[in-house]
DOROSE-891013 format. One record per residue: chain; x, y, z of N, C-alpha, C in turn. Coordinates in nm, 4 decimals, always signed. Layout:
N
<pt chaine="A" n_u="X" n_v="Y" n_w="Z" ca_u="X" ca_v="Y" ca_w="Z" c_u="X" c_v="Y" c_w="Z"/>
...
REM end
This chain:
100
<pt chaine="A" n_u="+9.9023" n_v="-5.2930" n_w="-1.7687" ca_u="+9.9288" ca_v="-5.3692" ca_w="-1.6323" c_u="+10.0532" c_v="-5.3648" c_w="-1.6131"/>
<pt chaine="A" n_u="+10.1135" n_v="-5.3231" n_w="-1.4676" ca_u="+10.2507" ca_v="-5.3821" ca_w="-1.4245" c_u="+10.2905" c_v="-5.5321" c_w="-1.4186"/>
<pt chaine="A" n_u="+10.3820" n_v="-5.5558" n_w="-1.4722" ca_u="+10.4311" ca_v="-5.6801" ca_w="-1.4391" c_u="+10.4622" c_v="-5.7304" c_w="-1.2712"/>
<pt chaine="A" n_u="+10.5026" n_v="-5.8307" n_w="-1.2299" ca_u="+10.5245" ca_v="-5.8673" ca_w="-1.1285" c_u="+10.6571" c_v="-5.9188" c_w="-1.0985"/>
<pt chaine="A" n_u="+10.7271" n_v="-5.9292" n_w="-0.9757" ca_u="+10.8595" ca_v="-6.0090" ca_w="-0.9691" c_u="+10.8752" c_v="-6.0630" c_w="-0.8417"/>
<pt chaine="A" n_u="+10.9515" n_v="-6.1736" n_w="-0.8681" ca_u="+10.9643" ca_v="-6.2829" ca_w="-0.7217" c_u="+11.1349" c_v="-6.2004" c_w="-0.7089"/>
<pt chaine="A" n_u="+11.2005" n_v="-6.1723" n_w="-0.5955" ca_u="+11.3428" ca_v="-6.1366" ca_w="-0.5483" c_u="+11.3524" c_v="-6.1605" c_w="-0.4522"/>
<pt chaine="A" n_u="+11.4394" n_v="-6.2680" n_w="-0.4624" ca_u="+11.4944" ca_v="-6.3944" ca_w="-0.3733" c_u="+11.6268" c_v="-6.3743" c_w="-0.3594"/>
<pt chaine="A" n_u="+11.6758" n_v="-6.4060" n_w="-0.2254" ca_u="+11.8064" ca_v="-6.4345" ca_w="-0.2031" c_u="+11.8365" c_v="-6.5523" c_w="-0.0875"/>
<pt chaine="A" n_u="+11.8992" n_v="-6.5876" n_w="-0.1576" ca_u="+11.9725" ca_v="-6.7576" ca_w="-0.1031" c_u="+12.1108" c_v="-6.7611" c_w="-0.0824"/>
<pt chaine="A" n_u="+12.1273" n_v="-6.8612" n_w="+0.0290" ca_u="+12.2248" ca_v="-6.9394" ca_w="+0.0801" c_u="+12.1755" c_v="-7.0864" c_w="+0.0382"/>
<pt chaine="A" n_u="+12.2521" n_v="-7.1741" n_w="-0.0420" ca_u="+12.2468" ca_v="-7.2925" ca_w="-0.0906" c_u="+12.3705" c_v="-7.3625" c_w="+0.0087"/>
<pt chaine="A" n_u="+12.2973" n_v="-7.4236" n_w="+0.1006" ca_u="+12.3741" ca_v="-7.5536" ca_w="+0.1648" c_u="+12.3953" c_v="-7.6932" c_w="+0.1469"/>
<pt chaine="A" n_u="+12.2914" n_v="-7.7353" n_w="+0.0355" ca_u="+12.3543" ca_v="-7.8425" ca_w="-0.0278" c_u="+12.3215" c_v="-7.8452" c_w="-0.1228"/>
<pt chaine="A" n_u="+12.4423" n_v="-7.7983" n_w="-0.2548" ca_u="+12.4038" ca_v="-7.8068" ca_w="-0.3803" c_u="+12.3285" c_v="-7.9052" c_w="-0.4698"/>
<pt chaine="A" n_u="+12.3860" n_v="-7.9934" n_w="-0.4243" ca_u="+12.3258" ca_v="-8.1112" ca_w="-0.4960" c_u="+12.1918" c_v="-8.1751" c_w="-0.4735"/>
<pt chaine="A" n_u="+12.1603" n_v="-8.1242" n_w="-0.3724" ca_u="+12.0050" ca_v="-8.1857" ca_w="-0.3299" c_u="+11.9483" c_v="-8.0202" c_w="-0.3856"/>
<pt chaine="A" n_u="+11.9854" n_v="-7.8969" n_w="-0.3662" ca_u="+11.8977" ca_v="-7.7831" ca_w="-0.4694" c_u="+11.9035" c_v="-7.8057" c_w="-0.6327"/>
<pt chaine="A" n_u="+11.9705" n_v="-7.8710" n_w="-0.6877" ca_u="+11.9543" ca_v="-7.8990" ca_w="-0.8281" c_u="+11.7999" c_v="-7.9561" c_w="-0.8258"/>
<pt chaine="A" n_u="+11.7190" n_v="-8.0475" n_w="-0.7440" ca_u="+11.6546" ca_v="-8.1446" ca_w="-0.7494" c_u="+11.5166" c_v="-7.9975" c_w="-0.7222"/>
<pt chaine="A" n_u="+11.5304" n_v="-7.9061" n_w="-0.6871" ca_u="+11.4387" ca_v="-7.7682" ca_w="-0.6807" c_u="+11.4549" c_v="-7.6981" c_w="-0.7994"/>
<pt chaine="A" n_u="+11.5888" n_v="-7.7056" n_w="-0.8467" ca_u="+11.5600" ca_v="-7.6312" ca_w="-1.0124" c_u="+11.4998" c_v="-7.7134" c_w="-1.1026"/>
<pt chaine="A" n_u="+11.5213" n_v="-7.8237" n_w="-1.0575" ca_u="+11.4521" ca_v="-7.9059" ca_w="-1.1713" c_u="+11.2832" c_v="-7.9081" c_w="-1.1880"/>
<pt chaine="A" n_u="+11.2470" n_v="-7.9125" n_w="-1.0376" ca_u="+11.1080" ca_v="-7.9416" ca_w="-0.9638" c_u="+11.0068" c_v="-7.7974" c_w="-1.0283"/>
<pt chaine="A" n_u="+11.1365" n_v="-7.6445" n_w="-1.0382" ca_u="+11.0325" ca_v="-7.5719" ca_w="-1.0373" c_u="+11.0047" c_v="-7.5026" c_w="-1.2044"/>
<pt chaine="A" n_u="+11.1076" n_v="-7.5834" n_w="-1.2558" ca_u="+11.0662" ca_v="-7.5393" ca_w="-1.4108" c_u="+10.8837" c_v="-7.5367" c_w="-1.4315"/>
<pt chaine="A" n_u="+10.8601" n_v="-7.6468" n_w="-1.4324" ca_u="+10.7193" ca_v="-7.6656" ca_w="-1.4653" c_u="+10.6276" c_v="-7.5434" c_w="-1.4287"/>
<pt chaine="A" n_u="+10.6309" n_v="-7.5115" n_w="-1.2920" ca_u="+10.5233" ca_v="-7.4159" ca_w="-1.2401" c_u="+10.5550" c_v="-7.2783" c_w="-1.2968"/>
<pt chaine="A" n_u="+10.7015" n_v="-7.2301" n_w="-1.3274" ca_u="+10.7358" ca_v="-7.1090" ca_w="-1.3719" c_u="+10.6898" c_v="-7.1040" c_w="-1.5230"/>
<pt chaine="A" n_u="+10.7030" n_v="-7.2063" n_w="-1.6247" ca_u="+10.6618" ca_v="-7.2164" ca_w="-1.7397" c_u="+10.5365" c_v="-7.1846" c_w="-1.7231"/>
<pt chaine="A" n_u="+10.4213" n_v="-7.2806" n_w="-1.6332" ca_u="+10.2975" ca_v="-7.2634" ca_w="-1.6475" c_u="+10.2545" c_v="-7.1110" c_w="-1.6139"/>
<pt chaine="A" n_u="+10.3362" n_v="-7.0538" n_w="-1.5544" ca_u="+10.2807" ca_v="-6.9076" ca_w="-1.4890" c_u="+10.3602" c_v="-6.7774" c_w="-1.5383"/>
<pt chaine="A" n_u="+10.4199" n_v="-6.8171" n_w="-1.6277" ca_u="+10.4906" ca_v="-6.6895" ca_w="-1.7762" c_u="+10.5749" c_v="-6.6376" c_w="-1.6675"/>
<pt chaine="A" n_u="+10.6760" n_v="-6.7213" n_w="-1.6189" ca_u="+10.7844" ca_v="-6.6969" ca_w="-1.5329" c_u="+10.9062" c_v="-6.6538" c_w="-1.6423"/>
<pt chaine="A" n_u="+10.9912" n_v="-6.5698" n_w="-1.5849" ca_u="+11.0998" ca_v="-6.5303" ca_w="-1.6941" c_u="+11.2412" c_v="-6.4766" c_w="-1.5862"/>
<pt chaine="A" n_u="+11.3752" n_v="-6.5544" n_w="-1.6079" ca_u="+11.4368" ca_v="-6.5035" ca_w="-1.4844" c_u="+11.5533" c_v="-6.3773" c_w="-1.5594"/>
<pt chaine="A" n_u="+11.5382" n_v="-6.2896" n_w="-1.4288" ca_u="+11.6105" ca_v="-6.1346" ca_w="-1.4870" c_u="+11.7281" c_v="-6.1618" c_w="-1.4498"/>
<pt chaine="A" n_u="+11.7429" n_v="-6.2106" n_w="-1.3538" ca_u="+11.8892" ca_v="-6.2044" ca_w="-1.2468" c_u="+11.8908" c_v="-6.3984" c_w="-1.2091"/>
<pt chaine="A" n_u="+11.9784" n_v="-6.4319" n_w="-1.2218" ca_u="+11.9657" ca_v="-6.5862" ca_w="-1.1681" c_u="+12.1370" c_v="-6.6055" c_w="-1.1205"/>
<pt chaine="A" n_u="+12.1755" n_v="-6.5426" n_w="-0.9816" ca_u="+12.2887" ca_v="-6.5651" ca_w="-0.9448" c_u="+12.4085" c_v="-6.5402" c_w="-1.0138"/>
<pt chaine="A" n_u="+12.3967" n_v="-6.4045" n_w="-1.0695" ca_u="+12.5125" ca_v="-6.3533" ca_w="-1.1306" c_u="+12.6179" c_v="-6.2641" c_w="-1.0291"/>
<pt chaine="A" n_u="+12.7213" n_v="-6.2329" n_w="-1.0932" ca_u="+12.8069" ca_v="-6.1289" ca_w="-1.0079" c_u="+12.7037" c_v="-6.0350" c_w="-0.9563"/>
<pt chaine="A" n_u="+12.7763" n_v="-5.9926" n_w="-0.8244" ca_u="+12.6989" ca_v="-5.8890" ca_w="-0.7666" c_u="+12.7845" c_v="-5.8252" c_w="-0.6648"/>
<pt chaine="A" n_u="+12.7920" n_v="-5.7178" n_w="-0.5983" ca_u="+12.8220" ca_v="-5.6379" ca_w="-0.5196" c_u="+12.6887" c_v="-5.6145" c_w="-0.4349"/>
<pt chaine="A" n_u="+12.7306" n_v="-5.6075" n_w="-0.2733" ca_u="+12.6393" ca_v="-5.5775" ca_w="-0.1692" c_u="+12.6789" c_v="-5.4330" c_w="-0.1360"/>
<pt chaine="A" n_u="+12.6698" n_v="-5.3000" n_w="-0.1738" ca_u="+12.7126" ca_v="-5.1961" ca_w="-0.1090" c_u="+12.6518" c_v="-5.1386" c_w="+0.0608"/>
<pt chaine="A" n_u="+12.5639" n_v="-5.2203" n_w="+0.0517" ca_u="+12.4701" ca_v="-5.1711" ca_w="+0.1710" c_u="+12.3686" c_v="-5.2791" c_w="+0.1823"/>
<pt chaine="A" n_u="+12.3654" n_v="-5.3132" n_w="+0.3126" ca_u="+12.3136" ca_v="-5.3893" ca_w="+0.3994" c_u="+12.3458" c_v="-5.5419" c_w="+0.3934"/>
<pt chaine="A" n_u="+12.2939" n_v="-5.6347" n_w="+0.4387" ca_u="+12.3021" ca_v="-5.7839" ca_w="+0.4126" c_u="+12.3235" c_v="-5.8681" c_w="+0.3362"/>
<pt chaine="A" n_u="+12.3575" n_v="-5.9274" n_w="+0.2668" ca_u="+12.3314" ca_v="-6.0049" ca_w="+0.1040" c_u="+12.3663" c_v="-6.1707" c_w="+0.1444"/>
<pt chaine="A" n_u="+12.2927" n_v="-6.2310" n_w="+0.0524" ca_u="+12.3069" ca_v="-6.3518" ca_w="+0.0999" c_u="+12.4221" c_v="-6.4203" c_w="-0.0833"/>
<pt chaine="A" n_u="+12.4357" n_v="-6.5395" n_w="-0.0833" ca_u="+12.5325" ca_v="-6.6012" ca_w="-0.1979" c_u="+12.4754" c_v="-6.6143" c_w="-0.3080"/>
<pt chaine="A" n_u="+12.3411" n_v="-6.6004" n_w="-0.3225" ca_u="+12.2829" ca_v="-6.6112" ca_w="-0.4642" c_u="+12.1399" c_v="-6.5196" c_w="-0.4602"/>
<pt chaine="A" n_u="+12.1541" n_v="-6.3937" n_w="-0.5801" ca_u="+12.0421" ca_v="-6.3066" ca_w="-0.5721" c_u="+11.9205" c_v="-6.3918" c_w="-0.6989"/>
<pt chaine="A" n_u="+11.8296" n_v="-6.3615" n_w="-0.7193" ca_u="+11.7512" ca_v="-6.3837" ca_w="-0.8132" c_u="+11.6247" c_v="-6.3052" c_w="-0.8042"/>
<pt chaine="A" n_u="+11.5748" n_v="-6.2629" n_w="-0.9398" ca_u="+11.5076" ca_v="-6.1841" ca_w="-0.9756" c_u="+11.4052" c_v="-6.2389" c_w="-1.0844"/>
<pt chaine="A" n_u="+11.2539" n_v="-6.2649" n_w="-1.0657" ca_u="+11.2057" ca_v="-6.3911" ca_w="-1.1712" c_u="+11.0939" c_v="-6.2686" c_w="-1.2031"/>
<pt chaine="A" n_u="+11.0596" n_v="-6.2468" n_w="-1.3302" ca_u="+10.9669" ca_v="-6.1760" ca_w="-1.3980" c_u="+10.8655" c_v="-6.2291" c_w="-1.4230"/>
<pt chaine="A" n_u="+10.7523" n_v="-6.1943" n_w="-1.3902" ca_u="+10.6064" ca_v="-6.2473" ca_w="-1.3978" c_u="+10.5092" c_v="-6.1871" c_w="-1.4874"/>
<pt chaine="A" n_u="+10.3996" n_v="-6.2346" n_w="-1.5939" ca_u="+10.3245" ca_v="-6.1075" ca_w="-1.6225" c_u="+10.2611" c_v="-6.0022" c_w="-1.5785"/>
<pt chaine="A" n_u="+10.2184" n_v="-6.0528" n_w="-1.4648" ca_u="+10.1506" ca_v="-5.9711" ca_w="-1.3810" c_u="+10.1446" c_v="-6.0223" c_w="-1.2628"/>
<pt chaine="A" n_u="+10.0969" n_v="-5.9447" n_w="-1.1129" ca_u="+10.0875" ca_v="-5.9884" ca_w="-0.9876" c_u="+10.0088" c_v="-6.0734" c_w="-0.9417"/>
<pt chaine="A" n_u="+9.8833" n_v="-6.0908" n_w="-1.0092" ca_u="+9.8062" ca_v="-6.2025" ca_w="-0.9749" c_u="+9.8570" c_v="-6.3606" c_w="-1.0148"/>
<pt chaine="A" n_u="+9.9329" n_v="-6.3331" n_w="-1.1403" ca_u="+10.0382" ca_v="-6.4768" ca_w="-1.2033" c_u="+10.1239" c_v="-6.5059" c_w="-1.0790"/>
<pt chaine="A" n_u="+10.2317" n_v="-6.3946" n_w="-1.0417" ca_u="+10.3379" ca_v="-6.4273" ca_w="-0.9509" c_u="+10.2854" c_v="-6.4931" c_w="-0.8181"/>
<pt chaine="A" n_u="+10.1868" n_v="-6.4493" n_w="-0.7590" ca_u="+10.1146" ca_v="-6.4912" ca_w="-0.6718" c_u="+10.0434" c_v="-6.6298" c_w="-0.6989"/>
<pt chaine="A" n_u="+10.0060" n_v="-6.6299" n_w="-0.7879" ca_u="+9.9018" ca_v="-6.7748" ca_w="-0.8260" c_u="+10.0318" c_v="-6.9005" c_w="-0.8503"/>
<pt chaine="A" n_u="+10.1453" n_v="-6.8311" n_w="-0.8945" ca_u="+10.2860" ca_v="-6.9261" ca_w="-0.9082" c_u="+10.2972" c_v="-7.0064" c_w="-0.7717"/>
<pt chaine="A" n_u="+10.3295" n_v="-6.9281" n_w="-0.6897" ca_u="+10.4088" ca_v="-6.9264" ca_w="-0.5667" c_u="+10.3018" c_v="-7.0120" c_w="-0.4674"/>
<pt chaine="A" n_u="+10.1383" n_v="-6.9864" n_w="-0.4595" ca_u="+10.0617" ca_v="-7.0954" ca_w="-0.4061" c_u="+10.0474" c_v="-7.1650" c_w="-0.4565"/>
<pt chaine="A" n_u="+10.0718" n_v="-7.2148" n_w="-0.5913" ca_u="+10.0414" ca_v="-7.3423" ca_w="-0.6757" c_u="+10.0639" c_v="-7.4554" c_w="-0.6121"/>
<pt chaine="A" n_u="+9.9841" n_v="-7.5938" n_w="-0.6105" ca_u="+10.0611" ca_v="-7.7350" ca_w="-0.5654" c_u="+10.2063" c_v="-7.7680" c_w="-0.6394"/>
<pt chaine="A" n_u="+10.2310" n_v="-7.6898" n_w="-0.7347" ca_u="+10.3538" ca_v="-7.7214" ca_w="-0.8050" c_u="+10.4533" c_v="-7.6541" c_w="-0.7575"/>
<pt chaine="A" n_u="+10.4227" n_v="-7.5425" n_w="-0.7693" ca_u="+10.5547" ca_v="-7.4900" ca_w="-0.6523" c_u="+10.5929" c_v="-7.5169" c_w="-0.5304"/>
<pt chaine="A" n_u="+10.4505" n_v="-7.5600" n_w="-0.4593" ca_u="+10.4731" ca_v="-7.5994" ca_w="-0.3231" c_u="+10.5577" c_v="-7.7117" c_w="-0.3238"/>
<pt chaine="A" n_u="+10.5408" n_v="-7.7927" n_w="-0.3756" ca_u="+10.5977" ca_v="-7.9024" ca_w="-0.3822" c_u="+10.7784" c_v="-7.8823" c_w="-0.4389"/>
<pt chaine="A" n_u="+10.7945" n_v="-7.7940" n_w="-0.5109" ca_u="+10.9354" ca_v="-7.7476" ca_w="-0.5231" c_u="+10.9944" c_v="-7.6598" c_w="-0.4075"/>
<pt chaine="A" n_u="+10.8947" n_v="-7.5891" n_w="-0.3750" ca_u="+10.9318" ca_v="-7.5091" ca_w="-0.2262" c_u="+11.0217" c_v="-7.5968" c_w="-0.1388"/>
<pt chaine="A" n_u="+10.9235" n_v="-7.6905" n_w="-0.1265" ca_u="+10.9555" ca_v="-7.8336" ca_w="-0.0190" c_u="+11.1277" c_v="-7.8772" c_w="-0.0700"/>
<pt chaine="A" n_u="+11.1679" n_v="-7.8888" n_w="-0.1407" ca_u="+11.3106" ca_v="-7.9116" ca_w="-0.2353" c_u="+11.3854" c_v="-7.8043" c_w="-0.1978"/>
<pt chaine="A" n_u="+11.3487" n_v="-7.7084" n_w="-0.2009" ca_u="+11.4320" ca_v="-7.5610" ca_w="-0.1719" c_u="+11.4736" c_v="-7.5534" c_w="-0.0563"/>
<pt chaine="A" n_u="+11.3626" n_v="-7.5843" n_w="+0.0297" ca_u="+11.4006" ca_v="-7.5177" ca_w="+0.1794" c_u="+11.4847" c_v="-7.6347" c_w="+0.2728"/>
<pt chaine="A" n_u="+11.4759" n_v="-7.7660" n_w="+0.2335" ca_u="+11.5519" ca_v="-7.8782" ca_w="+0.2400" c_u="+11.7075" c_v="-7.8662" c_w="+0.1831"/>
<pt chaine="A" n_u="+11.7515" n_v="-7.7533" n_w="+0.1461" ca_u="+11.8730" ca_v="-7.7741" ca_w="+0.0635" c_u="+11.9221" c_v="-7.6201" c_w="+0.0774"/>
<pt chaine="A" n_u="+11.8566" n_v="-7.5051" n_w="+0.1268" ca_u="+11.8696" ca_v="-7.3590" ca_w="+0.1349" c_u="+11.8051" c_v="-7.2707" c_w="+0.2157"/>
<pt chaine="A" n_u="+11.8623" n_v="-7.1619" n_w="+0.2981" ca_u="+11.7825" ca_v="-7.0858" ca_w="+0.3222" c_u="+11.7690" c_v="-6.9258" c_w="+0.2749"/>
<pt chaine="A" n_u="+11.6766" n_v="-6.8229" n_w="+0.2781" ca_u="+11.6497" ca_v="-6.8213" ca_w="+0.1827" c_u="+11.5318" c_v="-6.6652" c_w="+0.1965"/>
<pt chaine="A" n_u="+11.4923" n_v="-6.5709" n_w="+0.1501" ca_u="+11.4176" ca_v="-6.4541" ca_w="+0.1611" c_u="+11.4012" c_v="-6.4466" c_w="+0.0038"/>
<pt chaine="A" n_u="+11.2307" n_v="-6.4486" n_w="+0.0381" ca_u="+11.1593" ca_v="-6.3889" ca_w="-0.0955" c_u="+11.0477" c_v="-6.3002" c_w="-0.0716"/>
<pt chaine="A" n_u="+11.0583" n_v="-6.1780" n_w="-0.1497" ca_u="+10.9527" ca_v="-6.0844" ca_w="-0.1777" c_u="+10.8632" c_v="-6.1022" c_w="-0.3291"/>
<pt chaine="A" n_u="+10.7657" n_v="-6.0995" n_w="-0.3364" ca_u="+10.6844" ca_v="-6.0575" ca_w="-0.4492" c_u="+10.6069" c_v="-5.9441" c_w="-0.4224"/>
<pt chaine="A" n_u="+10.6773" n_v="-5.9076" n_w="-0.5215" ca_u="+10.6460" ca_v="-5.7132" ca_w="-0.5630" c_u="+10.5732" c_v="-5.6787" c_w="-0.7088"/>
<pt chaine="A" n_u="+10.4783" n_v="-5.6090" n_w="-0.6984" ca_u="+10.4403" ca_v="-5.5803" ca_w="-0.8329" c_u="+10.5066" c_v="-5.4491" c_w="-0.8483"/>
<pt chaine="A" n_u="+10.5524" n_v="-5.4334" n_w="-1.0036" ca_u="+10.6271" ca_v="-5.3331" ca_w="-1.1097" c_u="+10.5442" c_v="-5.1919" c_w="-1.0669"/>
<pt chaine="A" n_u="+10.6027" n_v="-5.1409" n_w="-1.1446" ca_u="+10.6096" ca_v="-4.9560" ca_w="-1.1519" c_u="+10.5887" c_v="-4.9365" c_w="-1.3271"/>
<pt chaine="A" n_u="+10.4515" n_v="-4.8797" n_w="-1.3275" ca_u="+10.4401" ca_v="-4.8580" ca_w="-1.4738" c_u="+10.4023" c_v="-4.7009" c_w="-1.4745"/>
<pt chaine="A" n_u="+10.4453" n_v="-4.6332" n_w="-1.3533" ca_u="+10.4082" ca_v="-4.4544" ca_w="-1.3515" c_u="+10.5290" c_v="-4.4213" c_w="-1.4492"/>
<pt chaine="A" n_u="+10.5142" n_v="-4.3011" n_w="-1.4409" ca_u="+10.5917" ca_v="-4.1791" ca_w="-1.4883" c_u="+10.7668" c_v="-4.1754" c_w="-1.4458"/>
<pt chaine="A" n_u="+10.8619" n_v="-4.1663" n_w="-1.5389" ca_u="+11.0243" ca_v="-4.2174" ca_w="-1.4859" c_u="+11.0851" c_v="-4.0933" c_w="-1.4942"/>
<pt chaine="A" n_u="+11.1576" n_v="-4.0493" n_w="-1.3987" ca_u="+11.2240" ca_v="-3.9117" ca_w="-1.4059" c_u="+11.3142" c_v="-3.8973" c_w="-1.5375"/>
REM end
């Protein structure tokens, strides 16, 4: 079964308030087996439009990724995020097929 990923791009408008979101998202992420693969490191955007912060979070499977997002715990955390930032989030199933 393929893993799944949250791919987020965020512009933080209030860094102090955003810290409350980071603290609040820890419990639902742990509950649903999330693991950060990318968390606001250095980046270059050779094509398209980027935001100031890129995040990729891995989940055990697509169902866990969706369940985390829809959970009451994450929805409460998300309210803190939307008050402190603007962003985009895609939840996508990974690929387990043949590689070139």
